[in-house]
N, C-alpha and C positions, 0 to 999 in steps of 0.2 A: 330131620333129614340131613344127611351129610352129602354135599355135592363134591364129586371128585373132578379135578382138572389136571390133565396130564400135560407136562411141559417138556418139550424136547428141543426148543430153540430159545435163544436169548430174547427174541421179540415177544415170545409168549409170556415172559416174566413181567413185562411192562404193566399189565393190569394189577398184579400183586403189589408193585412198588408205588402205584398211584391211586390207591383206593381211598380217596377222600371225598366226602359228600359235601355239597354246598349247603351252608346254613344261612338261610335268608335273614334270620334274626340277628346274625353276627356279621353278615356279608363277608364271611370267611369260609374256608374249606377245612373241615375237621373229620377225623377218622374215628369211628366207634369200635374199631377192631383191635384185637391183640393177637399175637402170633406165637407159635412154638415150633422151632426147628428140630428135626430129628434126623440123625445120620443114616438111618436104615428104615425104608418104608414098611418093613415087616414088623417093626417095633410097635408094641401096644403102649397106650398111655397108662402108666401106673405112678402112684406117688412112691417116694422112697420108703415111706412108712409101710405101705402094703407089700412092697418087694422084700423089706427086711423082716417084717413080723407076720406076714401071711394072714391067716384067719384070726390071729390073736392081737391084731393091731389095736382094737378098741380097748382091750384090757392092758396092753403094755404101753400105750401112748402116755398116760399120766405119769407112769414111772420114768419114762424116757425124759419127759420135760422137767419133772421134779429133779432128777439127777443132774440134768444140764444146768438148771438154775442154781442148784446147790454148789456145783463145782466152778461155774462161770462167774460167780459174783465178784471175784477179785478183778476180773477184766471188765465187768459191766455191773456196777453197784445197783442199777435199777432193773436188772433182769428179772427179779422175782415179782415185779409189780404187775406184769401183764403176760398172760399165757400166749398171746398173739405175738408179742415182741420176742418171747422165747423161741417161738417157731421160726420167725424171720431170721433172727441171728443164728440160730442153730442150722437152718437151711443153708445159710451162707458157708458154714464150716463143715457141712457134710452130715449133720445130724438127720436121722430118719424122721421126716415130718409128713403131715397130710397136705402140705403145700405143693402145688404144681407150678413150675416156672412158665411165665409168659413174658412177652415184650411188646411194646407198642411200635417197635421198629421192625419193619419187614427185612431190612438189611441185617439186623442182629440175628433174626430167625434164620435167614439164609446162611449166615456165618456158621451157626451151629449145625445146620443141615449139611453143609459142605466141608465139614471137618471130621477127620477120623483119628483115633488113637494110632491105628496102623494104616498109614497112608497107602500101603499096597492094596487096601480094600476100596479105595475111592471109586474105582470104575467097575466094581464087582456087584454092586446093587444100587437100586434107586434110593433116593432120599426123599424127605417130605417136609412140608411146612403146613401146620394147622392154622386155621383162622377162625376165631369166634367173635361174636358181636356182643360187646359189653352191655349195650342197651337192651338187647334181647334177653340177656341173662337177668337183668333187673326185673323184667316183666314177669319172671317166674318166681320172684321172691315173695315171702309173706308180707302182708301189708305194712307192719311196723318198719321193716327194712326198706320197702319202697318209699315210705314217707320220709325216713331219715335221709336217704340219699337224694331224694328230690328237693328236700329243704336246702341242700347244698348246691342245687342246680348242677348235679353231676350224675355219673353213672358208675362211679367207683367208690369204694369204701376206704377209710383210714383205720389205723389201729385203734384210735380213740373211739371212733364210731362203733366198731365191732365190740370193743370192751363195754361200752355203755349199753348196747343192745342185748348182750348176752350175760352181763354181770360177770364177765371174765370166766364163764363156764363153758367148757367143751360140750358137756351134756346138754345144756340149754341150746347151744348152736345146732347140735345134731337133731334135737327134737324139733326145732324151728324149721330146719331145712328138709328133713325127711329124706325121700329119695328122688325129689323132683326139682331141687334148686340148690344153688351154691353161690357164694359171694366171691366177687373179684376185688382184691385189695391192692392198693398201691402202697408199697412199704415206705417207711421214712428213709431218708438218704443217709443211712448209717455208714456208708463207705463209698468210695469212688466207683467200685465195681457195680453196685446197684444203680448208680447214676448213669454210668456209661452204657449199661445194658438196657436202660429204660425199662426197668423191671416191674412186673406185676405178678401177682400170685392168685390162683384160684384156691379157695379153702374148701377142700373136698370133704363133705360130711361122710360119716361112716355108713349112712344109708345108701350111698352110691358106690356099688361094688365094681361096676363097669362104666368107666367114664365115657368111653366112646358110644356105648349103648344109650347112656343118658343124653348125650348130644344128639344122637340120631332120633331119639324118641321125643325130645323136648325143644329142639331148635330147628329153624328153617334157613338160617344164614351161615351155618357152619360150612367151611370149605376145607378140603384136603387137597393141597397142591402136591402132586407127585412129580418129582423132577428126575428125568431120565439119567441113568448112571453115566451115559456117554457125554452128558453136559456138565457133570459135576466139576471137573477140573477147569472148564471154561468159566463157569460161574465163580469158582474159587479165585481164579486169576483176576476176574473183573472186580470182585470184592476187595482184593488187595490193592488194586489201582484206586479204588474209592476210599482207601484208608479204613476199611472195615476188616479187622484181623484180630488175632489173639492179643496183640499188644494194646488194643483198644478195649476189648471186652474183659480182659484180665489185667488191669493196670498193675505195673510193677515188674520185677525181674522174672517172675514166673511166666507171665504173658509174653514178655520180650523174648525169652528163651524159646518158648513154643513157636513163636512167629519165625524166628531165625532158623530153627530146625526145619520147619516146613518150607521156608523160602529156599533153603539150600538142599532140599530133598532131591535125590536122584531117582527118577522113575525107571523101572525096569524096561 
């Protein structure tokens, strides 16, 4: 089931920003959630691989990854050792992959939700933030995956764990997951952008054609925060004041230029 929460005031954002559960075993507050910001509430969740290759993604994915590994070896000599590393590095540079971006920071998700390529569209449509529960996702995994992650006292996977469980095989992963489970992975800190965005990925198996239907049918803690279009500029200005902007999530001159352009944007 997917719960929808409509946000039209800043005060209604507070629960989204403070979703931490008390852990008596740690005497600390920890969040089991990851978030995904989308600039238009009408957008559906698709991987870049499914958008690029449509119904042929299962057949074309191996060729895409093999080509990437072959031509990227000069930049990353270890790229051929792990199909999961190929995906993560490729995702960073715009390669079509089965990975879907998430973040453990609600502020980062809000940043992506309240940013547009065309800033004239900021107040023309609502935006949204998705929230899923990583612990709940583990509950749906096959037993070997549950055992592996619980041995680490965690709810997330690493590249090495996934490689060991699948034998570096996409086919094995797809057979294991079927249409009712998928792994959440925390990527290695390959660059500053991954670190600053507090990045996570869901590794979407080919058996799941409709990600939102999968979440609706298999989860109870998934939330869809719909943010009113009339609030977007106000949230955007708040995030800038909190130092959450393009120059943080895209470290370097690209992010700096994006931030400056928006900072000096003149509204009609």
